[in-house]
C-alpha positions, 0 to 999 in steps of 0.5 A: 407261744415258746419261751425260752431263756435263752437268746437262741432256739436251736435250728430256727432262724428269727427276726427279732420283733422287740422287747415285751414285758407283763407285772403286776404288784401283789400283795398278800392278804391283811391275815395271811401277813399277821401268820406270817409274822408266825412263820418268819418266827420260828422259821421255815417256808413262808407259805402265803408268800410263796403262794403270792409270788407264784400267783404273780409270775403267773400274771405277768407272763402271761401279760408278756403273752399277752403283748407278744401275741399282740404284736404277732410273735411266735416265740420270746427268748432271753425272758426275765424276771425281777421283783421288787418291793414295793411295800410289807407284804405286797411285790411287784414282778415283771418278765421281760423278753425278746419278741420273735418270729420265726423265718 
């Protein structure tokens, strides 16, 4: 499925099918959270959180694509991500966009 952050697809016309979205709430393992606290003391990249958010983005994107496929979409335009902190060490990722059908 074609996914773009643009509001058009060059050379293609389409009809809008509606909003599609996928989300997940992820947290890091308590041991990884503890290690991230030490990384934070010394500066640098917090790799355990990086992995968590990367995994969460993929899950949210897959769920959004699944929802678009269920309504017969050929593509998703205007795709965006939103991230919210739920609690210490946990975050929600929401992927959303407009499902479209090429004509």
